[in-house]
C-alpha positions as CSV (number, residue, x, y, z in Angstrom):
1,M,9.8,16.1,-3.9
2,A,11.7,15.4,-0.6
3,E,11.0,12.0,1.0
4,R,7.9,12.2,3.2
5,E,7.5,10.5,6.5
6,N,5.3,7.4,7.1
7,V,1.7,8.1,7.9
8,R,0.6,6.3,11.0
9,V,-3.1,5.6,11.2
10,T,-4.3,5.1,14.7
11,D,-7.8,6.4,15.2
12,A,-11.0,4.4,14.4
13,R,-12.5,7.1,12.2
14,T,-9.5,7.3,9.9
15,L,-9.2,3.5,9.8
16,R,-12.9,3.3,8.8
17,A,-12.4,6.0,6.2
18,L,-9.6,4.1,4.6
19,A,-11.5,0.8,4.6
20,H,-12.7,0.9,1.0
21,P,-10.9,-1.0,-1.8
22,A,-10.7,2.2,-4.1
23,R,-9.3,4.3,-1.2
24,I,-6.7,1.6,-0.4
25,E,-5.6,1.5,-4.1
26,I,-5.4,5.3,-4.4
27,V,-3.3,5.7,-1.2
28,E,-1.1,2.8,-2.2
29,H,-0.5,4.2,-5.7
30,L,0.3,7.7,-4.4
31,N,2.6,6.3,-1.7
32,V,4.4,3.9,-4.1
33,T,4.9,6.3,-7.0
34,G,5.2,9.6,-5.1
35,S,3.3,11.1,-8.0
36,T,0.5,13.6,-8.2
37,V,-2.8,12.7,-9.9
38,T,-6.1,14.1,-10.9
39,A,-9.3,12.2,-10.2
40,T,-9.6,11.5,-13.9
41,E,-6.1,10.0,-14.0
42,V,-6.6,7.7,-11.0
43,A,-10.2,6.7,-12.0
44,G,-9.0,4.0,-14.4
45,L,-6.7,2.6,-11.7
46,V,-9.6,2.0,-9.3
47,G,-12.3,1.3,-11.9
48,L,-14.6,4.2,-11.0
49,S,-15.8,7.3,-12.6
50,P,-13.8,10.5,-12.2
51,S,-16.6,12.0,-10.0
52,A,-16.6,9.0,-7.7
53,T,-12.8,9.0,-7.5
54,S,-12.9,12.8,-6.7
55,Y,-15.2,12.0,-3.8
56,H,-12.8,9.3,-2.5
57,L,-9.9,11.7,-2.8
58,R,-11.7,14.4,-0.8
59,E,-12.6,11.9,1.9
60,L,-9.0,10.7,2.1
61,A,-7.9,14.4,2.4
62,K,-10.4,15.0,5.2
63,Y,-8.5,12.3,7.2
64,G,-5.0,13.5,6.3
65,L,-4.1,10.6,4.0
66,V,-3.8,12.7,0.8
67,E,-3.6,16.4,0.1
68,Q,-4.0,18.8,-2.8
69,A,-0.8,19.3,-4.7
70,P,0.2,22.4,-6.6
71,S,-1.0,22.3,-10.2
72,G,0.6,24.1,-13.1
73,D,-2.3,26.0,-14.3
74,G,-4.4,26.2,-11.1
75,R,-7.5,24.8,-12.9
76,E,-7.0,21.1,-12.4
77,R,-7.1,19.7,-8.9
78,R,-4.0,17.5,-8.3
79,W,-3.6,15.2,-5.3
80,R,-0.6,13.6,-3.6
81,S,0.1,11.4,-0.7
82,T,0.9,12.9,2.7
83,G,3.5,10.2,3.3
84,S,5.7,7.6,1.8
85,S,4.0,4.7,3.3
86,L,1.1,3.9,5.5
87,W,1.3,2.2,8.9
88,I,-1.9,0.8,10.4
89,D,-1.6,1.0,14.2
90,G,-5.0,1.1,15.9
91,D,-5.1,0.9,19.7
92,A,-5.9,-2.7,20.4
93,D,-7.3,-1.7,23.8
94,Q,-10.0,0.5,22.1
95,P,-12.8,-1.7,20.8
96,D,-13.7,0.7,18.0
97,A,-10.1,1.0,16.8
98,A,-9.6,-2.8,17.0
99,A,-12.7,-3.5,15.0
100,A,-11.7,-0.8,12.4
101,V,-8.2,-2.4,12.1
102,R,-9.7,-5.8,11.6
103,T,-12.0,-4.5,8.8
104,L,-9.1,-2.7,7.1
105,V,-6.8,-5.7,7.4
106,D,-9.5,-8.0,6.0
107,L,-9.7,-5.8,2.9
108,Y,-5.9,-5.9,2.5
109,L,-5.8,-9.7,2.9
110,T,-8.7,-10.2,0.4
111,R,-6.9,-8.0,-2.1
112,D,-3.5,-9.8,-1.5
113,Q,-5.1,-13.2,-1.8
114,Q,-6.6,-12.2,-5.1
115,R,-3.2,-11.1,-6.3
116,V,-1.7,-14.5,-5.5
117,R,-4.6,-16.2,-7.3
118,D,-4.1,-14.0,-10.3
119,W,-0.4,-14.9,-10.3
120,L,-1.2,-18.6,-10.1
121,D,-3.7,-18.2,-13.0
122,R,-1.2,-16.4,-15.3
123,Q,2.2,-17.8,-14.3
124,H,2.2,-20.4,-17.1
125,D,2.2,-17.5,-19.5
126,E,5.3,-15.9,-17.8
127,P,8.9,-16.4,-18.9
128,A,10.7,-19.1,-17.0
129,E,13.0,-16.5,-15.3
130,W,10.0,-14.9,-13.6
131,R,8.4,-18.2,-12.6
132,E,11.7,-19.4,-11.1
133,S,12.5,-16.2,-9.3
134,S,9.0,-15.9,-7.7
135,A,8.4,-17.5,-4.4
136,M,5.7,-18.3,-1.8
137,M,7.1,-19.6,1.4
138,G,6.3,-20.0,5.0
139,Q,8.7,-20.7,7.8
140,Q,8.1,-21.4,11.4
141,L,10.6,-19.8,13.7
142,L,11.3,-19.8,17.4
143,V,12.0,-16.2,18.4
144,T,11.6,-13.7,21.2
145,P,9.6,-10.5,20.7
146,A,12.9,-8.6,20.4
147,E,14.2,-11.1,17.8
148,L,11.0,-10.9,15.8
149,A,11.2,-7.1,15.8
150,R,14.8,-7.2,14.6
151,L,13.9,-9.7,11.9
152,S,11.1,-7.5,10.7
153,E,13.4,-4.5,10.6
154,Q,16.0,-6.4,8.7
155,V,13.4,-7.5,6.1
156,R,12.3,-3.9,5.7
157,E,15.9,-2.7,5.3
158,L,16.5,-5.5,2.8
159,M,13.6,-4.4,0.6
160,E,14.2,-0.6,0.9
161,P,16.7,-0.2,-2.1
162,Y,14.1,-1.8,-4.4
163,R,11.1,0.4,-3.6
164,V,9.3,1.5,-6.8
165,R,9.4,5.1,-5.8
166,E,13.2,5.2,-5.8
167,R,13.6,3.3,-9.1
168,L,10.9,4.9,-11.2
169,A,13.2,7.4,-12.9
170,D,15.8,4.9,-14.1
171,P,14.6,1.3,-13.7
172,P,17.0,-1.5,-14.6
173,A,16.4,-3.3,-17.9
174,G,13.8,-6.1,-17.5
175,A,12.5,-4.7,-14.1
176,R,8.9,-5.3,-13.2
177,K,6.8,-4.2,-10.3
178,V,6.4,-7.1,-7.9
179,V,4.6,-7.4,-4.5
180,V,6.3,-8.8,-1.5
181,Q,3.9,-9.8,1.3
182,Y,5.4,-10.3,4.7
183,T,3.6,-11.3,7.9
184,A,5.1,-12.4,11.1
185,F,3.0,-13.2,14.2
186,P,2.9,-15.8,17.0
187,L,1.0,-19.0,16.2
188,D,-0.3,-19.7,19.7
């Protein structure tokens, strides 16, 4: 499949539709892997029944975040992402959109904080090379808006060659999926 464009989510209705942990996981899985799935296949990923997952897939499709994919036999319903990544970009001047962005971001932050806690709980069981190569860091920088935009773009470009989607077919020996969380915003 050819590389798809980013999906930019801007309207409050779509933001609210996405603001469910299972829907976030479904869209992220499809974006990251570029695969097609059935509701049954993705049910285990999100911890729901196939019928509940099917409902979430239909809702995501209603808002243009996933779509039906061609299936080999025409009997099973397969789904795929409509893009390669998701960009949350609600209009901060619209109260409904700003509130929807906040709700969605809170879900992402809760999920990401749990991922960090899970890592801290299990890191003692990991090989030393993984413990030593992992990092949590925070830096305070003094930058202009243009410099911050350039820094964010450089980080994005730096990570691009390592995206799961591009490496799934032939991963290097010893490779594991990792999450990189990057935030950059003014303190005051």
